[in-house]
Every structure is written in C-alpha cells, then in structure tokens.
C-alpha positions as CSV (number, residue, x, y, z in Angstrom):
1,M,0.0,0.0,0.0
2,R,1.3,3.5,-0.8
3,E,2.4,5.8,1.9
4,Y,-0.2,8.5,2.7
5,V,0.6,11.9,1.4
6,N,-1.0,15.1,2.9
7,K,-3.0,16.7,0.0
8,Q,-4.5,19.7,1.7
9,D,-2.8,22.1,-0.6
10,V,-3.0,20.0,-3.7
11,Q,-5.0,22.5,-5.7
12,K,-2.4,25.1,-5.2
13,K,0.0,22.9,-7.1
14,S,-2.4,22.2,-10.0
15,Y,-0.4,22.3,-13.3
16,F,-3.2,23.7,-15.5
17,S,-5.4,26.1,-13.5
18,D,-5.6,28.1,-10.3
19,R,-8.5,26.9,-8.2
20,F,-8.1,29.8,-5.8
21,Y,-8.3,32.5,-8.5
22,V,-10.9,35.2,-7.6
23,T,-12.5,36.8,-10.6
24,P,-12.8,40.6,-10.8
25,T,-16.1,42.0,-9.3
26,I,-18.8,43.1,-11.8
27,S,-20.0,46.7,-11.5
28,R,-22.9,47.2,-9.1
29,I,-25.8,49.5,-9.7
30,D,-27.9,51.2,-7.1
31,V,-31.2,49.5,-6.4
32,N,-33.2,52.8,-6.9
33,Q,-32.3,52.7,-10.6
34,D,-35.0,50.1,-11.0
35,E,-38.5,50.9,-9.7
36,I,-39.7,47.3,-9.3
37,F,-36.5,46.2,-7.4
38,A,-36.6,49.4,-5.2
39,N,-40.2,48.6,-4.2
40,D,-39.3,45.0,-3.5
41,V,-36.4,46.0,-1.3
42,K,-38.5,48.6,0.6
43,Y,-41.1,46.0,1.4
44,L,-38.6,43.3,2.4
45,S,-36.7,45.7,4.6
46,S,-39.8,46.2,6.7
47,K,-39.9,42.5,7.5
48,V,-36.2,41.5,7.9
49,D,-32.7,42.9,8.0
50,I,-31.0,43.4,4.7
51,L,-27.2,43.6,5.0
52,D,-26.5,44.7,1.5
53,K,-28.4,45.3,-1.7
54,Y,-27.5,46.2,-5.3
55,I,-28.2,45.3,-9.0
56,Q,-25.7,43.3,-10.9
57,K,-26.2,42.1,-14.5
58,E,-29.9,42.9,-14.2
59,H,-30.2,40.8,-11.1
60,L,-31.3,42.1,-7.7
61,V,-28.7,40.8,-5.2
62,L,-29.6,40.8,-1.5
63,Y,-27.4,39.7,1.5
64,I,-29.3,38.6,4.6
65,N,-28.6,36.9,7.9
66,P,-28.4,33.1,7.5
67,N,-31.1,32.5,10.1
68,D,-33.6,34.4,8.0
69,N,-33.3,32.4,4.8
70,L,-36.6,30.5,5.2
71,K,-38.5,33.6,6.2
72,V,-37.2,35.7,3.4
73,I,-37.8,33.1,0.7
74,E,-41.4,32.7,2.0
75,I,-42.0,36.4,1.7
76,L,-40.4,36.5,-1.8
77,K,-42.6,33.7,-3.0
78,N,-46.0,34.5,-1.3
79,E,-45.9,38.2,-1.2
80,L,-43.4,39.5,-3.8
81,E,-44.3,37.0,-6.6
82,Y,-40.9,35.4,-7.0
83,D,-42.6,32.1,-7.8
84,M,-39.7,30.0,-9.3
85,M,-36.6,28.8,-7.7
86,I,-33.9,28.3,-10.3
87,D,-30.9,27.2,-8.4
88,I,-29.4,26.6,-4.9
89,S,-25.7,26.1,-4.3
90,A,-22.6,27.2,-2.3
91,I,-19.3,28.9,-3.0
92,D,-16.2,27.7,-1.2
93,Y,-14.4,30.4,0.8
94,L,-12.9,28.0,3.4
95,A,-9.3,29.1,2.7
96,S,-10.0,32.8,3.0
97,K,-13.0,33.1,5.3
98,D,-13.5,29.6,6.9
99,G,-16.9,29.2,5.5
100,F,-19.4,29.2,2.5
101,E,-21.4,31.7,0.7
102,I,-24.9,30.2,0.0
103,F,-27.0,31.6,-2.8
104,Y,-30.6,31.1,-4.1
105,E,-31.5,32.2,-7.6
106,L,-35.2,33.1,-8.0
107,L,-37.4,34.3,-10.9
108,S,-40.6,36.2,-10.9
109,M,-42.6,35.2,-14.0
110,S,-45.1,38.0,-13.6
111,K,-42.5,40.8,-13.1
112,N,-39.9,39.2,-15.5
113,K,-37.3,39.9,-12.8
114,R,-34.5,37.8,-11.3
115,L,-33.2,37.9,-7.7
116,R,-30.2,36.4,-6.1
117,L,-30.4,35.9,-2.3
118,K,-27.1,35.4,-0.5
119,F,-25.7,34.9,3.0
120,F,-22.5,33.6,4.6
121,I,-22.1,30.7,7.0
122,Q,-19.2,29.2,8.8
123,E,-17.9,25.7,7.9
124,K,-19.8,23.8,10.7
125,E,-22.9,26.0,10.6
126,S,-26.2,24.6,9.3
127,I,-29.1,26.2,7.4
128,N,-32.8,25.7,7.1
129,S,-34.2,23.7,4.2
130,V,-36.6,25.5,1.8
131,Y,-38.0,22.3,0.5
132,G,-41.4,23.1,2.0
133,L,-41.6,26.2,-0.3
134,F,-39.9,24.9,-3.4
135,K,-39.8,21.2,-4.2
136,M,-36.7,21.7,-6.5
137,A,-34.7,22.2,-3.2
138,N,-34.9,18.5,-2.6
139,W,-32.1,17.5,-4.9
140,A,-30.3,20.9,-4.9
141,E,-29.9,20.9,-1.1
142,R,-28.7,17.2,-1.2
143,E,-26.2,18.1,-3.8
144,M,-24.9,21.0,-1.7
145,Y,-24.5,18.7,1.2
146,D,-22.8,16.0,-0.9
147,M,-20.4,18.2,-2.8
148,Y,-19.6,20.9,-0.1
149,G,-20.6,19.4,3.2
150,V,-23.2,22.1,4.0
151,K,-25.7,20.6,6.5
152,I,-29.4,21.3,5.9
153,L,-31.9,21.2,8.7
154,N,-35.5,19.8,8.3
155,H,-34.8,18.2,4.9
156,P,-37.0,15.1,4.3
157,N,-34.1,12.9,3.0
158,M,-30.7,14.5,3.8
159,K,-28.2,12.1,2.4
160,R,-25.7,12.1,-0.5
161,I,-27.1,12.2,-4.0
162,L,-24.1,11.7,-6.3
163,M,-21.4,10.0,-4.2
164,P,-21.9,6.7,-2.4
165,N,-23.3,7.0,1.1
166,D,-20.1,5.9,2.7
167,W,-17.9,8.3,0.7
168,Q,-15.3,10.4,2.6
169,G,-14.9,14.1,1.8
170,H,-16.8,16.5,-0.4
171,P,-15.5,16.7,-4.0
172,L,-16.3,20.3,-4.9
173,R,-14.3,21.8,-2.0
174,K,-11.3,23.6,-3.4
175,T,-9.0,21.6,-1.1
176,Y,-10.3,18.3,-2.5
177,P,-7.6,16.8,-4.9
178,L,-8.5,16.8,-8.6
179,Q,-8.0,13.0,-8.9
180,G,-9.3,12.2,-5.5
181,D,-7.4,11.3,-2.3
182,E,-6.1,8.1,-0.9
183,F,-9.7,6.9,0.0
184,A,-10.9,7.6,-3.6
185,A,-8.0,5.7,-5.2
186,W,-8.8,2.5,-3.2
187,Y,-12.6,2.8,-2.9
188,E,-13.6,0.4,-5.7
189,V,-10.8,-2.1,-5.0
190,D,-11.8,-2.2,-1.3
191,K,-15.5,-2.5,-2.1
192,I,-15.3,-5.2,-4.8
193,F,-12.2,-7.3,-3.8
194,G,-11.4,-6.2,-0.3
195,K,-8.4,-4.5,1.2
196,E,-6.4,-7.7,1.0
197,A,-6.3,-7.3,-2.8
198,R,-4.6,-3.9,-2.8
199,D,-1.1,-5.3,-3.4
200,V,-2.4,-7.4,-6.3
201,I,-4.6,-4.9,-8.1
202,G,-3.1,-1.5,-7.2
203,P,-4.8,1.8,-6.8
204,E,-7.3,3.2,-9.3
205,I,-5.9,5.7,-11.9
206,R,-8.3,8.6,-11.5
207,D,-6.6,11.1,-13.9
208,A,-8.9,11.3,-16.9
209,A,-6.0,12.4,-19.1
210,A,-3.7,9.6,-18.1
211,I,-2.7,7.2,-21.0
212,D,-0.8,4.0,-20.3
213,R,1.6,3.5,-23.2
214,Y,1.8,-0.2,-22.5
215,D,-1.8,-1.0,-22.1
216,T,-3.0,-4.3,-23.6
217,T,-5.1,-2.8,-26.5
218,R,-2.5,-0.1,-27.4
219,F,-5.0,2.7,-28.0
220,S,-2.2,5.2,-27.3
221,R,0.1,3.7,-30.0
222,L,-1.9,3.6,-33.3
223,G,0.0,1.6,-35.8
224,H,2.0,-0.2,-33.2
225,E,-0.6,-2.6,-31.8
226,V,0.1,-6.0,-30.4
227,A,-2.3,-8.9,-30.1
228,F,-4.8,-8.6,-27.3
229,G,-3.5,-10.1,-24.1
230,D,0.1,-10.4,-25.4
231,E,2.8,-9.0,-23.2
232,V,3.8,-5.5,-24.3
233,T,7.5,-4.8,-24.3
234,K,9.8,-2.4,-26.2
235,D,11.0,-5.4,-28.3
236,N,7.6,-6.1,-30.0
237,E,6.7,-2.5,-31.1
238,Q,7.3,-3.0,-34.8
239,K,5.0,-0.8,-36.9
240,T,2.0,-2.6,-38.4
241,S,0.4,-2.1,-41.7
242,K,-3.0,-1.4,-40.2
243,Q,-4.7,1.6,-41.7
244,Y,-7.2,4.0,-40.1
245,L,-9.8,6.2,-41.7
246,E,-8.2,9.2,-40.2
247,D,-5.1,8.6,-42.3
248,D,-6.7,9.4,-45.7
249,G,-10.1,10.7,-44.8
250,V,-13.5,9.0,-44.6
251,K,-14.0,7.2,-47.9
252,F,-17.8,7.2,-48.0
253,I,-18.3,11.0,-47.5
254,K,-18.2,13.3,-50.5
255,K,-15.9,16.3,-50.5
256,F,-17.8,19.5,-49.7
257,K,-18.1,22.0,-52.6
258,E,-19.1,25.4,-51.6
259,E,-20.6,26.2,-55.1
260,D,-23.0,23.3,-54.7
261,S,-24.4,24.5,-51.3
262,V,-27.7,26.2,-51.0
263,T,-28.6,28.8,-48.3
264,L,-32.2,28.4,-47.2
265,K,-34.2,31.7,-46.8
266,E,-36.4,30.1,-44.1
267,R,-36.7,26.9,-42.2
268,K,-38.7,24.2,-43.7
C-alpha cells in the first residue's frame, strides 16, 4: 500500500489552473435605478434585516442573515411574486473566510425579474431547508451537502445524491484533490475485492488524461498494436500495416463543394 501523502494544498500545485483564483467584481448598480426592485427591497426591509443590496447584471442581489433564509424566501414567494426557484448552491471560501457563501436564484414570472439571495455561513454552521416552499430544493440541497458538506436542517431525505453514502470528503471543495485522495484511489478495490487485494490490483488511476503507453489494447500507439493479451514490451513494437480512416479521410463522404451548397431563406 502506498504511503499516505497530505494533500490539503494539492489544488495550489495544479499544473493547468488556479482553483483559488478570484474573478474581478462586476460593476454594481444602485437599487433605486429600477423601480420594481426598489419597491421589493423597501417591502422586504420592513420585514427582515437586509445587510447589502445592489443590482448586478440585471439581477437584484440581496445579502441577509443566514437564520432568516426561510422567512425571506417565504416572503419572496408568497408576497413579492418570486414564484420560481432556479438554483441553490454554495461557494467555497474556506481558505480565506473559513466558510461558505450560500445563494438562491429566484425568478418572478409576472415581473420578469431575477433575484439572487445570499448569505455567509461558517464551515460547521447549518441552514434551514426551503423544501417546503420549493420542491426543487430536494435534490439541490442534497447536492450542496454531498459536494460541499453544508448541513441542511429539516430536509426530508438529507443524504448524499451523487457520491456513495459511505464516501469520505466533499468533491467540490477547493481543497479536494483533482484526482481524489487516498480513499478515492482505493474505494472500488476495497468494495469489490477487499483491502487484502490492494497489493495485487493496485490503486485506481483517476486522472482522466492519463494514458498508459503499454496497455494491452494499445489505444495510445496507433499503428504499433500487439495482439490482445500479449505481453507488451519495447521489443515487439514493430510498426504494423493497419490503416485508419483518419489517415486518408473518410471514404464514404463526398468532399464538400461550396458552389453546390444552398442557403435556405427560411426553415422548412
């Protein structure tokens, strides 16, 4: 079995992207520039505390206290006509703020307006489920728990939705390794064959871009295949005469001629 390696900072060492990159802030517009949004904010302010408010990309963005999330969404739905919940998710700020920013995306069909409700919670803090108001929250809240570890109170079926129930860790956290950790590398081997088979089978290769040059079917060495199941060595890599359609083009497709093409004036 391989020696365990601490991978808490693995994303900082990513060779192709910076998972900790923070995009520049989009310009914010005063709420009073839109009459409908201004009236909604005025009404909502009389019911709960609004920590911040602005318009961004034609969305009304509101920051509230996390304990008010259920109350605010109930008012938005039943009194301000935001009758459709589009999305629910979280943003990982564990490295910089030790918590998550939770957001709800709502749409008012009658007003043709979009609203984004936000609040911040600490890593171990839980939030109220809004499943009783919007049924779409069922899977969205389970996914937020599964991927980020955000705990939802009063959800009817709070368990993982994508990963197995006994999975360790939360894959969309920025500290989660891109190819998984030690647990992920051995999960299927342990489940199917047992831990005693680790030395025989070896860990799972979880890098989607990884290609084994000496695999038994030689997909990575076109024109240098060996028979299926044969041992692959450097001594039997002689080039074969096998041809592929990619070499000379696809034979049964006519070459495109621009002069023969016709542009339709309207769809049939």
